[in-house]
N, C-alpha and C positions, 0 to 999 in steps of 0.2 A: 504494500500500500504506500510505502514511502516513495517509491519510484513513480507511481501514479500521481501522487500529490505533487512531487517535484515537477513532473512533466506538465501537469495542468496549471500549476502556479507560474511556471516560466512562460507558458503559452499566454496566460492572462497578462503577465507583464509585457510580453511582446505586443499583444493586441492593444494594450493601453498606451504604450510608449513609442512604438516604432512606426515610421511611415511605411506604407505598403509599397513594395517593389523598389526600394531605394536603399542602396548600401550605406551602412553606418559603420565606419571603421572602428574597431576596438583596439586591435594591434596591427595597424597598417594593413598589408595584404595577407597577413597570416590568419587573422580572425576578424570576421565582419558579421554584423547582424543584418539580415535581409528578410523582411516579412513577406511571406507568400503563402498561398493556399494550394495544397496538393490534392487534386481529385483522383489521382491514380496511385500506383505503387511507387517503388523507387524510381526516381528520375521521371515521374509523371507518366510512367508506362500504364497502359490500360485505362485511360481516362473514361472510356465509355462503359466500363463494367465495374464501377466502384463498389456496387453491391456485392460482387463476388469477393472482393478483398475483405469486406465487412464479414461475410460468412466464414471466410478462411480464418480471419483473426478470432472470431467467436469460437470456431472449432478448435483452434490451437489453444485458446484459453481454457476451454473445457477439458481438453486432453491433458494439459499441464496440471490442472486441479485434480483430475482423476488419478494421474500418476502419483502426484504428491500424497494423496490419501491412501492409495492401495499398494504402492510399490516402493516409494522412496524411503530409505532408512538411513541415509548418510547426510551429514551436515553439508558436505560439498554439493551434492545434487540438490538438496533443499534450497540452499542459497542461490545457486545458479538458476534453477527453475523458477524460484520466487522472483528474482530480479528480471528474468525474461518475461514472466507473467505481468509484472508491473509495466514493462515497456509495451507489451501487447495491449494491455488494458488502456494505456495512455492514448494510443492511436485508435483503438476501438471506440473509446469515448468520443473522440472527434467524429468518427464515422457515424456514430449513432445520434449525436446531439448537435452538431454544427450544421450551418447552412451548406448546401441548399436543402437538406432534409434528412430524415431518418433513413439509415442504411447507406446513404450516398453523401454524407457530410465530407467536407474537405478537411484534410489534416493541416494543422497550422505548423509551418516550418519557418525557422528564423535564424538558424546558425549556418554561417557560410564560411568555409575554409577554402579560399581560392587556390592555395598551393596544392590542393588535392586534384586540381583539374586534369593532371596527367592521367590519373587512374579513374577518377569519377567526375566527368565534366558536369557542370551545373549542380554539384552536390550541395543541396541546402536541406538541412535536417533539423531535428529537435531532440530533446532529452530522451524521449521514448525510443527513437531510432538508435541513439547511442547505446542504450541498454540492450536493445534487441541484437544489434551487431556484436557487441562485446560478449554478451552471454551466449550467442550461438558459437562464437569462437571458443568460449569456455566449455560448452557442451562437446565440441569437437575434441578438445584437449582431454576431457574426462573419458570420452570414448577411446581415444588413442592410448591413454595410459591403462585402459582396461578396467576402470572402476565401474562396477555395476551399481544399480539403484540400491541394492541391499547391503552394499559395503564390501562385498567380495570382489576379488580381482579376477580377470579372465585367466591369468596364468595359474592362480590358486585353484580355480574351478577345474581347469584342464588337468592339473596335477592330481587333484583329488579323484577325478574320474578315470585317470589312466591306471591300468593294473600295474602293480609292482612285481618284482621277481618273487617275493614271498607269496603274493596272491596267485601267481602263475603256478608255483610249486604246490600250493594247497588245492588248486582246482584241476590240475593236470593228472590224469591217471598214470600210474607207473608203466613204463615201457617194458613189456614182457620179454623183449629181446635184448634188453640192456644187460651188460656184464656186471655182476656184483662187485 
């Protein structure tokens, strides 16, 4: 809920204090504020199907809550998924409650980092977007290191499932042709 509150509060401040579609330098060309309204996904892709993004955000939020309740047993996964959920809810709130209307609301974006233009042209984003991106990177890291929702590790689970030499000796019948 802290991420959702921070996202909505910063959007409120942007709406109250920034001119629309006009760069306000904070740190020269490194960081600018630029208020705009995004009807689509990243980089305004899919502007005509905003309602689809709303449904995807809602499904992702429901899936994260379900995972959190039924499967997550580690602090790392709980924190990462909780922060990801906050970011998703921040943009979902805009889709549901902002103009032009329910399910098709435009997301308020206001953070512009022009130096990212090499990789992400026209990247203007918000606090929710920052948490979504960084927490998806954190999810990838948790998956790569093999940490499962229940706290076990992939290597530990594989090792526990693999038969040992002692297990093989106990389950293998004696060879009748073997020399004593």
